[in-house]
VEXTOR-121565 format. One record per residue (C-alpha): residue in one letter; y, x, z; residue number from 1. Coordinates in Angstrom, 1 decimal. Layout:
// VEXTOR-121565
residuo A | py Y | px X | pz Z | num NUM;
...
END
This chain:
// VEXTOR-121565
residuo M | py 7.7 | px 146.2 | pz 258.3 | num 1;
residuo A | py 9.5 | px 145.1 | pz 261.4 | num 2;
residuo S | py 10.2 | px 141.7 | pz 259.7 | num 3;
residuo S | py 6.5 | px 141.1 | pz 258.9 | num 4;
residuo V | py 5.6 | px 141.8 | pz 262.6 | num 5;
residuo L | py 8.4 | px 139.3 | pz 263.8 | num 6;
residuo L | py 7.1 | px 136.6 | pz 261.3 | num 7;
residuo T | py 3.5 | px 137.1 | pz 262.5 | num 8;
residuo S | py 4.5 | px 136.8 | pz 266.2 | num 9;
residuo L | py 6.4 | px 133.6 | pz 265.5 | num 10;
residuo L | py 3.7 | px 132.0 | pz 263.6 | num 11;
residuo A | py 1.2 | px 133.0 | pz 266.4 | num 12;
residuo E | py 3.3 | px 131.3 | pz 269.1 | num 13;
residuo G | py 3.5 | px 127.9 | pz 267.3 | num 14;
residuo A | py 6.1 | px 125.7 | pz 265.6 | num 15;
residuo L | py 9.8 | px 126.2 | pz 266.1 | num 16;
residuo V | py 10.5 | px 122.5 | pz 266.3 | num 17;
residuo D | py 8.3 | px 120.1 | pz 268.3 | num 18;
residuo I | py 8.2 | px 116.7 | pz 266.5 | num 19;
residuo D | py 8.0 | px 114.1 | pz 269.3 | num 20;
residuo G | py 9.8 | px 110.8 | pz 270.1 | num 21;
residuo T | py 13.3 | px 112.4 | pz 270.3 | num 22;
residuo V | py 13.2 | px 113.0 | pz 266.5 | num 23;
residuo V | py 13.0 | px 109.2 | pz 266.0 | num 24;
residuo V | py 15.9 | px 108.6 | pz 268.4 | num 25;
residuo E | py 17.9 | px 111.3 | pz 266.7 | num 26;
residuo L | py 17.2 | px 109.7 | pz 263.3 | num 27;
residuo V | py 18.2 | px 106.3 | pz 264.5 | num 28;
residuo L | py 21.4 | px 107.7 | pz 266.0 | num 29;
residuo F | py 22.1 | px 109.6 | pz 262.8 | num 30;
residuo F | py 21.7 | px 106.4 | pz 260.6 | num 31;
residuo L | py 23.6 | px 104.3 | pz 263.1 | num 32;
residuo L | py 26.5 | px 106.9 | pz 263.1 | num 33;
residuo L | py 26.2 | px 106.9 | pz 259.3 | num 34;
residuo V | py 26.7 | px 103.1 | pz 259.1 | num 35;
residuo I | py 29.5 | px 103.1 | pz 261.6 | num 36;
residuo L | py 31.3 | px 105.9 | pz 259.7 | num 37;
residuo N | py 30.7 | px 104.2 | pz 256.5 | num 38;
residuo W | py 32.3 | px 101.1 | pz 257.8 | num 39;
residuo L | py 35.2 | px 102.7 | pz 259.6 | num 40;
residuo V | py 36.0 | px 105.8 | pz 257.5 | num 41;
residuo F | py 34.2 | px 106.0 | pz 254.1 | num 42;
residuo Q | py 34.8 | px 102.6 | pz 252.8 | num 43;
residuo P | py 38.5 | px 102.4 | pz 253.7 | num 44;
residuo M | py 38.9 | px 105.8 | pz 252.1 | num 45;
residuo I | py 37.1 | px 104.7 | pz 249.0 | num 46;
residuo R | py 39.3 | px 101.6 | pz 248.9 | num 47;
residuo L | py 42.4 | px 103.6 | pz 249.3 | num 48;
residuo F | py 41.3 | px 106.0 | pz 246.6 | num 49;
residuo A | py 40.5 | px 103.1 | pz 244.3 | num 50;
residuo A | py 43.9 | px 101.5 | pz 245.1 | num 51;
residuo R | py 45.7 | px 104.8 | pz 244.4 | num 52;
residuo E | py 43.8 | px 105.2 | pz 241.2 | num 53;
residuo A | py 44.7 | px 101.7 | pz 240.1 | num 54;
residuo A | py 48.3 | px 102.2 | pz 240.9 | num 55;
residuo I | py 48.4 | px 105.5 | pz 239.0 | num 56;
residuo G | py 46.5 | px 103.9 | pz 236.1 | num 57;
residuo G | py 49.0 | px 100.9 | pz 236.2 | num 58;
residuo A | py 51.9 | px 103.3 | pz 236.4 | num 59;
residuo I | py 50.5 | px 105.2 | pz 233.4 | num 60;
residuo D | py 49.9 | px 101.9 | pz 231.4 | num 61;
residuo E | py 53.4 | px 100.8 | pz 232.3 | num 62;
residuo A | py 54.9 | px 104.2 | pz 231.1 | num 63;
residuo K | py 52.9 | px 103.9 | pz 227.8 | num 64;
residuo R | py 54.1 | px 100.3 | pz 227.4 | num 65;
residuo Q | py 57.7 | px 101.4 | pz 228.1 | num 66;
residuo T | py 57.3 | px 104.3 | pz 225.6 | num 67;
residuo R | py 56.1 | px 102.0 | pz 223.0 | num 68;
residuo E | py 59.0 | px 99.6 | pz 223.6 | num 69;
residuo A | py 61.4 | px 102.5 | pz 223.6 | num 70;
residuo G | py 60.1 | px 103.5 | pz 220.2 | num 71;
residuo Q | py 60.4 | px 100.0 | pz 218.9 | num 72;
residuo H | py 64.0 | px 99.8 | pz 220.2 | num 73;
residuo D | py 64.8 | px 103.2 | pz 218.6 | num 74;
residuo A | py 63.4 | px 102.0 | pz 215.3 | num 75;
residuo E | py 65.5 | px 98.8 | pz 215.6 | num 76;
residuo L | py 68.6 | px 100.7 | pz 216.5 | num 77;
residuo E | py 68.1 | px 103.2 | pz 213.6 | num 78;
residuo E | py 67.8 | px 100.3 | pz 211.3 | num 79;
residuo A | py 70.9 | px 98.6 | pz 212.6 | num 80;
residuo R | py 72.7 | px 102.0 | pz 212.4 | num 81;
residuo R | py 71.6 | px 102.3 | pz 208.7 | num 82;
residuo K | py 72.9 | px 98.8 | pz 207.9 | num 83;
residuo V | py 76.1 | px 99.5 | pz 209.6 | num 84;
residuo R | py 76.5 | px 102.7 | pz 207.7 | num 85;
residuo A | py 75.8 | px 101.0 | pz 204.4 | num 86;
residuo K | py 78.2 | px 98.2 | pz 205.2 | num 87;
residuo A | py 80.9 | px 100.8 | pz 206.3 | num 88;
residuo G | py 80.4 | px 102.6 | pz 203.0 | num 89;
residuo E | py 80.8 | px 99.4 | pz 201.0 | num 90;
residuo E | py 84.0 | px 98.5 | pz 203.0 | num 91;
residuo R | py 85.3 | px 102.0 | pz 202.5 | num 92;
residuo E | py 84.7 | px 101.7 | pz 198.7 | num 93;
residuo R | py 86.4 | px 98.3 | pz 198.7 | num 94;
residuo I | py 89.5 | px 99.7 | pz 200.6 | num 95;
residuo R | py 89.6 | px 102.6 | pz 198.3 | num 96;
residuo G | py 89.6 | px 100.4 | pz 195.3 | num 97;
residuo E | py 92.4 | px 98.2 | pz 196.8 | num 98;
residuo A | py 94.3 | px 101.4 | pz 197.7 | num 99;
residuo A | py 94.0 | px 102.7 | pz 194.1 | num 100;
residuo K | py 95.1 | px 99.3 | pz 192.7 | num 101;
residuo S | py 98.0 | px 99.2 | pz 195.1 | num 102;
residuo E | py 98.9 | px 102.8 | pz 194.2 | num 103;
residuo R | py 98.9 | px 102.0 | pz 190.5 | num 104;
residuo A | py 101.1 | px 98.9 | pz 191.0 | num 105;
residuo I | py 103.6 | px 100.9 | pz 193.2 | num 106;
residuo L | py 103.7 | px 103.8 | pz 190.6 | num 107;
residuo E | py 104.3 | px 101.3 | pz 187.8 | num 108;
residuo S | py 107.1 | px 99.6 | pz 189.7 | num 109;
residuo V | py 108.7 | px 103.0 | pz 190.6 | num 110;
residuo R | py 108.4 | px 104.1 | pz 186.9 | num 111;
residuo K | py 110.1 | px 100.9 | pz 185.7 | num 112;
residuo E | py 112.8 | px 101.3 | pz 188.4 | num 113;
residuo T | py 113.4 | px 104.9 | pz 187.5 | num 114;
residuo T | py 113.5 | px 104.2 | pz 183.8 | num 115;
residuo K | py 116.0 | px 101.5 | pz 184.5 | num 116;
residuo L | py 118.1 | px 103.7 | pz 186.7 | num 117;
residuo V | py 118.0 | px 106.5 | pz 184.0 | num 118;
residuo A | py 119.0 | px 104.1 | pz 181.3 | num 119;
residuo D | py 121.9 | px 102.8 | pz 183.4 | num 120;
residuo A | py 123.0 | px 106.3 | pz 184.3 | num 121;
residuo D | py 122.9 | px 107.3 | pz 180.6 | num 122;
residuo A | py 124.9 | px 104.2 | pz 179.6 | num 123;
residuo K | py 127.5 | px 104.9 | pz 182.5 | num 124;
residuo L | py 127.6 | px 108.6 | pz 181.4 | num 125;
residuo A | py 128.1 | px 107.6 | pz 177.8 | num 126;
residuo D | py 131.0 | px 105.3 | pz 178.8 | num 127;
residuo E | py 132.6 | px 107.9 | pz 181.0 | num 128;
residuo A | py 132.2 | px 110.5 | pz 178.1 | num 129;
residuo K | py 133.9 | px 108.1 | pz 175.8 | num 130;
residuo G | py 136.7 | px 107.5 | pz 178.2 | num 131;
residuo A | py 137.1 | px 111.2 | pz 178.8 | num 132;
residuo R | py 137.1 | px 111.8 | pz 175.1 | num 133;
residuo A | py 139.8 | px 109.1 | pz 174.6 | num 134;
residuo A | py 141.9 | px 110.7 | pz 177.4 | num 135;
residuo I | py 141.4 | px 114.1 | pz 175.9 | num 136;
residuo A | py 142.4 | px 112.8 | pz 172.5 | num 137;
residuo T | py 145.6 | px 111.4 | pz 173.8 | num 138;
residuo Q | py 146.5 | px 114.6 | pz 175.7 | num 139;
residuo T | py 145.5 | px 117.0 | pz 173.0 | num 140;
residuo P | py 148.8 | px 117.2 | pz 171.2 | num 141;
residuo V | py 150.7 | px 117.7 | pz 174.5 | num 142;
residuo L | py 148.3 | px 120.4 | pz 175.7 | num 143;
residuo A | py 148.4 | px 122.1 | pz 172.3 | num 144;
residuo K | py 152.1 | px 122.4 | pz 172.5 | num 145;
residuo Q | py 152.0 | px 123.7 | pz 176.0 | num 146;
residuo I | py 149.5 | px 126.3 | pz 175.1 | num 147;
residuo A | py 151.4 | px 127.3 | pz 171.9 | num 148;
residuo A | py 154.7 | px 127.6 | pz 173.9 | num 149;
residuo K | py 153.0 | px 129.9 | pz 176.5 | num 150;
residuo L | py 151.4 | px 132.0 | pz 173.8 | num 151;
residuo L | py 154.6 | px 132.3 | pz 171.8 | num 152;
residuo G | py 156.9 | px 132.4 | pz 174.7 | num 153;
residuo R | py 159.2 | px 129.9 | pz 173.3 | num 154;
residuo D | py 159.4 | px 126.1 | pz 173.0 | num 155;
residuo V | py 157.5 | px 124.6 | pz 170.2 | num 156;
residuo S | py 158.4 | px 121.1 | pz 168.8 | num 157;
END
């Protein structure tokens, strides 16, 4: 109720704002200030924001481009790595084949040499055995007499 009394008394007294020539001056000053602030503050800020946005957008585009290039380089490197691995595998197999061939040749050479050494040793042993049998054959009668003399305890002739 108090508020309705206050509202009624305000309306009875007249308008709160008088519209006269000062309103026009204030509007002119407002728009003049708006134009000056637009020229001095708002437009430079808008240009600054636009430049920053362009720089950020350019940096983002550059980052995307570099990411694509890195992906391409990665694919190229992977392809090169695959080729090198394949070539290394072929080289490894070639070297293994050569090593196996060399191993077979060395083993065959060693077998031949060993067979020859064994045959030479057998021939030498047979010659030595023949010489030993001949020596024993010449000494058998003398040894037999010596053994018989010792067993009998007398001289055997």
